[in-house]
C-alpha positions in Angstrom: 103.4 156.6 24.5 100.5 157.3 22.2 99.6 155.0 19.4 98.3 155.8 16.0 95.1 154.3 14.7 94.9 154.6 10.9 91.4 154.1 9.3 89.9 154.3 5.7 86.9 156.6 5.5 85.4 157.5 2.2 88.7 157.4 0.5 90.5 159.5 3.0 93.0 158.2 5.4 92.7 159.7 8.8 95.2 159.3 11.8 93.6 159.2 15.2 95.8 159.2 18.2 94.7 157.2 21.2 96.1 157.4 24.7 97.2 154.2 26.3 96.1 153.5 29.9 99.2 153.7 32.1 99.9 150.1 32.9 101.6 150.9 36.2 98.9 153.1 37.7 97.2 151.3 40.7 93.5 151.0 40.9 91.7 152.8 43.7 91.1 149.5 45.4 94.7 148.3 45.1 96.0 151.6 46.5 93.6 151.5 49.3 94.7 148.0 50.3 98.4 148.9 50.0 97.7 152.0 52.1 96.0 150.0 54.9 99.0 147.6 55.0 101.6 150.5 55.2 103.1 152.1 58.3 101.5 155.4 57.2 98.1 154.0 58.0 99.1 153.3 61.6 100.3 156.8 61.9 97.2 158.1 60.5 95.1 156.0 62.9 97.0 157.5 65.8 96.3 161.0 64.5 92.6 160.2 64.2 92.6 158.9 67.8 94.2 162.1 68.9 91.5 164.2 67.0 88.6 162.1 68.5 90.0 162.2 72.1 88.8 160.2 75.0 85.2 158.9 74.9 83.7 160.0 78.3 80.0 160.5 77.8 77.0 159.1 75.9 76.8 155.6 74.4 79.7 153.3 73.5 81.8 153.8 70.5 80.5 151.9 67.3 83.4 152.6 65.0 87.1 151.9 65.5 89.6 154.7 64.9 90.9 152.6 61.9 87.5 152.9 60.2 87.6 156.6 60.7 91.1 156.7 59.1 89.9 154.6 56.1 86.9 156.8 55.5 88.9 160.0 55.9 91.4 158.7 53.4 88.9 157.8 50.8 87.3 161.2 50.9 90.1 162.8 49.0 88.4 164.3 46.0 85.0 162.6 46.9 81.9 163.9 48.6 80.8 162.1 51.8 77.9 160.3 50.0 80.3 159.0 47.4 82.5 157.5 50.0 79.6 155.7 51.7 78.3 154.4 48.3 81.8 153.1 47.6 81.8 151.2 50.9 78.4 149.6 50.0 79.7 148.3 46.7 79.7 144.4 46.6 81.9 143.1 49.4 84.2 146.2 49.7 83.2 146.7 53.3 83.8 143.1 54.2 87.3 143.1 52.6 88.3 146.4 54.4 87.2 144.8 57.7 89.3 141.8 56.9 92.3 143.9 56.3 91.8 145.9 59.5 91.5 142.7 61.6 94.9 141.7 60.4 96.3 144.8 62.1 93.9 144.9 65.1 93.0 141.2 65.7 90.3 140.5 68.2 88.9 144.0 68.3 85.1 143.7 68.7 84.5 146.9 66.7 86.0 145.2 63.6 84.3 141.9 63.9 82.4 140.5 60.9 79.2 142.2 60.5 80.3 145.5 61.9 78.0 148.2 60.4 79.2 150.5 57.7 79.7 154.0 58.8 77.3 156.7 57.8 78.2 160.1 56.3 78.0 161.6 59.8 81.5 160.2 60.5 82.9 163.1 58.5 80.9 165.8 60.3 82.1 164.3 63.6 85.8 164.5 62.4 85.5 168.0 61.1 83.8 169.2 64.4 86.8 168.0 66.3 89.7 169.0 64.2 91.5 172.0 65.4 94.5 173.9 64.0 97.1 172.0 66.1 95.7 168.8 64.7 96.2 169.9 61.1 99.7 171.1 62.0 100.4 167.6 63.3 99.0 166.2 60.1 101.4 168.5 58.1 104.4 167.2 60.1 103.2 163.6 59.5 103.0 164.2 55.8 106.4 165.9 55.7 108.1 163.0 57.6 106.4 160.5 55.3 107.1 162.4 52.1 110.8 162.5 53.0 110.9 158.9 53.6 109.3 158.1 50.2 111.5 160.6 48.4 114.6 158.9 49.8 113.3 155.5 48.8 112.7 156.7 45.2 116.2 158.2 45.0 115.1 161.8 44.9 117.7 164.3 46.1 120.6 162.4 44.4 122.2 164.6 41.8 123.6 162.8 38.7 124.3 166.0 36.9 126.1 169.2 37.9 125.1 172.0 40.3 124.6 174.2 37.3 122.4 171.7 35.4 121.4 169.0 37.8 119.5 165.8 37.0 115.7 165.9 37.3 115.5 164.0 40.7 117.7 166.6 42.3 115.4 169.6 41.5 112.5 171.0 43.6 109.6 172.7 41.9 106.9 174.7 43.5 104.2 177.4 43.2 101.6 179.2 45.2 97.9 179.0 44.2 94.6 180.3 45.5 91.7 178.1 46.7 88.4 180.0 46.1 86.3 180.4 49.1 83.3 178.2 49.6 81.0 181.4 49.8 81.2 184.7 48.2 79.8 186.5 51.3 82.1 188.3 53.7 81.6 189.0 57.5 80.1 192.4 56.7 77.2 190.9 54.6 73.8 190.6 56.2 70.3 189.5 55.1 66.7 189.4 56.3 65.7 186.0 57.6 62.0 185.5 56.8 61.7 182.6 59.2 62.9 184.4 62.3 62.1 188.0 61.2 65.6 189.1 62.0 68.4 190.6 60.1 71.5 188.3 60.6 75.0 187.8 59.3 75.2 185.5 56.2 77.2 182.5 56.2 80.7 183.3 55.1 84.1 181.8 54.6 86.3 182.7 57.6 89.7 184.1 57.0 89.2 184.4 53.2 90.9 187.4 51.5 91.3 188.7 48.0 94.5 187.4 46.4 96.0 188.3 43.0 96.5 185.3 40.7 99.2 184.8 38.1 96.7 185.9 35.3 96.0 189.1 37.3 92.7 188.1 38.7 91.5 188.8 42.2 90.1 185.7 43.9 88.5 185.6 47.3 89.9 182.6 49.0 93.1 181.1 50.7 96.6 181.1 49.5 98.9 178.1 49.8 102.4 177.2 48.5 104.0 173.9 47.9 107.4 172.2 46.9 107.7 168.9 45.1 110.4 166.6 43.4 110.0 163.9 40.8 112.1 161.2 39.2 111.5 162.2 35.6 109.0 159.4 35.0 105.2 160.2 34.8 103.3 160.0 38.0 106.4 159.7 40.2 106.3 163.0 42.0 106.5 163.5 45.8 105.1 166.7 47.3 106.9 167.4 50.5 104.3 169.9 51.9 101.8 172.4 51.2 101.7 175.4 53.5 99.4 178.4 54.1 100.8 181.7 53.2 100.2 185.4 54.3 96.7 186.2 55.5 95.7 182.5 55.3 98.5 181.7 57.6 97.3 184.3 60.0 93.7 183.1 59.8 94.8 179.5 60.5 97.1 180.3 63.4 95.0 183.2 64.7 98.0 185.5 65.4 100.1 188.0 63.5 102.1 185.4 61.5 101.6 186.9 58.0 104.7 185.2 56.7 105.2 186.0 53.0 105.2 183.5 50.2 109.0 183.8 49.9 109.6 183.3 53.7 107.3 180.2 53.7 108.9 178.6 50.7 112.6 179.3 51.8 111.7 177.7 55.2 110.3 174.7 53.6 113.3 174.4 51.3 115.6 174.5 54.2 113.6 171.7 56.0 113.8 169.6 52.9 117.5 170.0 52.6 118.0 169.1 56.3 115.9 166.0 56.1 116.9 164.7 52.7 120.0 166.7 51.4 121.3 166.4 47.9 118.9 168.8 46.1 120.7 171.1 43.8 118.1 173.3 42.2 114.8 175.0 42.9 112.3 176.0 40.1 109.8 178.7 41.2 108.4 181.9 39.9 109.5 185.6 40.6 107.7 185.6 44.0 111.1 184.6 45.3 113.6 187.4 44.8 116.3 189.4 46.4 117.1 188.1 49.9 115.2 184.8 49.3 117.6 184.1 46.3 120.6 184.7 48.7 119.1 182.2 51.2 118.6 179.6 48.5 122.2 179.9 47.4 123.4 179.3 50.9 121.2 176.2 51.1 123.2 174.9 48.1 120.1 175.3 45.8 120.6 176.8 42.4 117.6 179.2 42.0 116.3 178.8 38.5 114.1 181.8 39.0 113.5 184.6 36.6 114.6 188.2 37.5 111.9 190.3 39.0 110.9 193.1 36.7 109.4 196.1 38.4 109.3 199.4 36.4 112.1 198.0 34.2 114.5 197.5 37.0 115.7 194.0 35.7 116.7 195.7 32.4 118.9 198.2 34.2 122.6 197.8 33.6 124.2 197.0 37.0 128.0 197.2 37.0 129.6 194.2 38.8 133.2 195.7 38.6 136.4 194.6 36.9 137.2 190.9 36.7 140.6 189.2 35.7 140.6 186.6 32.9 142.2 183.4 34.2 144.5 182.7 31.1 145.5 186.1 29.9 145.2 188.0 33.2 143.5 190.8 31.3 140.9 192.8 33.0 137.3 193.0 31.7 134.3 195.0 32.9 131.3 192.8 33.8 127.8 194.2 33.8 124.5 192.5 35.0 121.7 193.1 32.5 118.4 191.3 32.2 119.6 188.7 34.7 122.7 187.8 32.9 126.5 188.5 33.4 127.7 190.6 30.3 130.8 191.9 28.8 131.2 194.7 26.3 131.1 193.4 22.7 133.1 194.6 19.6 130.2 197.0 18.6 129.9 198.5 22.2 126.9 196.5 23.0 126.5 194.0 25.8 127.0 190.3 25.2 125.3 187.9 27.6 127.2 184.9 28.8 126.1 181.6 30.3 128.0 180.2 33.3 130.1 177.1 32.6 130.0 176.1 36.3 129.3 177.3 39.8 131.0 176.6 43.1 130.9 177.7 46.7 133.5 179.0 48.9 133.3 179.3 52.8 134.8 182.5 54.2 134.7 184.1 57.6 131.1 185.2 57.5 129.1 183.0 55.2 129.1 180.7 52.2 129.7 182.6 49.0 128.7 181.2 45.5 130.7 182.0 42.4 130.0 181.5 38.8 132.5 180.7 36.2 131.8 182.4 32.8 133.7 181.3 29.8 133.8 183.3 26.6 133.0 181.0 23.8 134.5 181.1 20.3 132.4 183.2 17.9 131.4 185.7 20.6 131.1 189.3 19.2 134.1 190.6 21.0 137.8 190.8 20.8 138.9 187.4 19.4 141.9 187.3 21.9 139.3 186.8 24.7 137.8 183.6 23.2 138.2 180.5 25.4 139.2 182.6 28.4 137.0 182.7 31.6 136.4 184.8 34.7 134.7 184.3 38.0 131.8 186.4 39.3 130.4 186.3 42.9 126.7 185.4 42.5 125.8 186.2 46.1 126.1 189.8 47.5 129.6 190.7 48.6 130.1 191.8 52.2 129.6 195.4 52.8 127.3 196.1 49.9 123.5 196.6 50.0 122.4 195.9 46.5 121.4 192.2 46.5 122.8 190.3 43.5 120.1 187.8 43.9 117.8 190.6 42.6 119.5 190.9 39.2 122.0 188.1 38.5 121.7 184.4 37.4 124.4 182.0 36.3 122.3 181.1 33.2 120.8 183.7 30.8 117.1 183.9 31.6 115.2 183.0 28.4 118.2 181.6 26.8 118.7 178.1 25.3 120.2 176.6 28.4 117.7 178.3 30.6 114.7 177.1 28.7 116.1 173.6 28.5 115.9 173.3 32.3 113.2 175.8 33.2 110.5 173.7 31.5 110.4 171.5 34.6 108.4 174.2 36.4 105.3 173.2 34.5 105.1 170.3 36.9 104.0 172.8 39.7 101.2 173.9 37.4 100.0 170.4 36.9 99.9 169.9 40.7 97.9 173.1 41.1 95.3 171.6 38.7 95.2 168.3 40.6 94.7 170.1 43.9 91.9 172.4 42.5 90.1 169.5 40.8 90.0 167.7 44.2 87.7 170.5 45.6 84.0 171.1 44.9 82.8 170.9 41.3 83.3 174.6 40.6 86.8 174.4 42.3 85.7 176.0 45.5 86.8 175.0 48.9 84.8 172.3 50.7 84.7 174.2 53.9 84.3 177.6 55.3 87.0 177.0 57.8 90.6 177.7 56.5 92.0 174.9 58.9 89.8 172.3 57.1 90.7 173.6 53.7 94.4 173.1 54.6 93.5 169.6 55.9 91.8 168.8 52.5 94.9 169.8 50.6 97.2 167.8 52.8 95.0 164.8 52.4 95.1 165.0 48.6 98.9 165.4 48.7 99.3 162.4 51.0 97.2 160.2 48.7 99.1 161.4 45.6 102.4 160.7 47.2 101.4 157.3 48.2 100.2 156.4 44.7 103.4 157.8 43.2 105.4 155.5 45.3 103.3 152.5 44.3 103.9 153.5 40.6 107.6 153.8 41.2 107.8 150.2 42.8 105.6 148.7 40.0 107.9 150.1 37.3 111.0 148.5 38.8 109.3 145.3 40.1 109.8 146.3 43.8 107.9 145.2 46.7 106.5 148.4 48.4 106.0 146.6 51.7 109.6 146.4 52.9 110.5 149.8 51.6 107.5 151.4 53.3 108.5 149.6 56.6 112.1 150.9 56.2 
């Protein structure tokens, strides 16, 4: 809550709003210590050990895998020099060693007086990280995020399937990370030192992508899905995945999965791991067949109707439906994403669904919407209070996908706007991820694999801090829950 500061200045009363510091937000040091004491840290140490591999040549190792894990964790949103400066502050390094000795007692590499790592530690990590390592990190983050989400009560619906509670809704978006360099593989320049014409340093795998504000950015495309409790800072991001040509560049094969394919696959993984989610908020990148898949995952897609050359405004007949009470027949039409009946003046009247339900038939799950005609509707008054059922998924034997043009809530209507506002959480996450990059919001690496790793690290750190905030608000001890 903001507080109001009223002051007297030259006979004029001015009101200045000041923002209170969130009392539950952990300091960077508190979060680091809690992280080192958590099971996630041990998993991260094991991942670092796998990245480093066996040490079979040269001098003996001077840094423990746990030190590499701490340094790697601290680098989220920081440069290498800032991480090393942080470790040099006061007795920070000695306290970190003390925490690590509690986990690995008797290890000589963690003995008092062990030297502080240099910035070269990050170069060594990046040199060894391959695409399979980052895929392992993505799996580690997904498992941990599902564990934290369950501990925070996410995926438990206290509302209805039509209008679920905040904790039972997924939100997501795709965004572009600008490349580190503007040059492409075709750009060359004269090197005065060598006297040769050579290829310029460029960002590998970067392509032009169209942003939401119709800009072409040269970079990498990623998509993510999250859930939150409704309280500030309490959001868990389940995963962030490469999309399209970025996915192809990372896996070095022909896997150019579209944004919708990646998001639907992630949503299915979340439902299988956690269960209980009832809605997904996304933009119109998900359409048609993707909407049908989301319905069958029992996710209500609060996603606007895709409008291409006015197709969403086209009137699509849905056939004749029987009213439940009077048994009269009404013609139902899909228009601008809503189920409509013909009004008294011959125009179409948009109706909000009163509920939705699923029915299992021989071939697949079918989702129905119940539409009630409220009193005051501009139609035959004898229809007021009556209701009919409309199949929201595509009927067997038809080709026109209803997910392309039909929603249970009127897009842009009062009920729609009441729930749709939650999608702004995805935009806030985009800003957080972009602000964790270089100062001008460029990628920190030319390698798309390392760009993905940077984003996963930021998400992991955000998730962990979100869980600490959740525990502090409720007076819980994060230790036992983390171990569980």
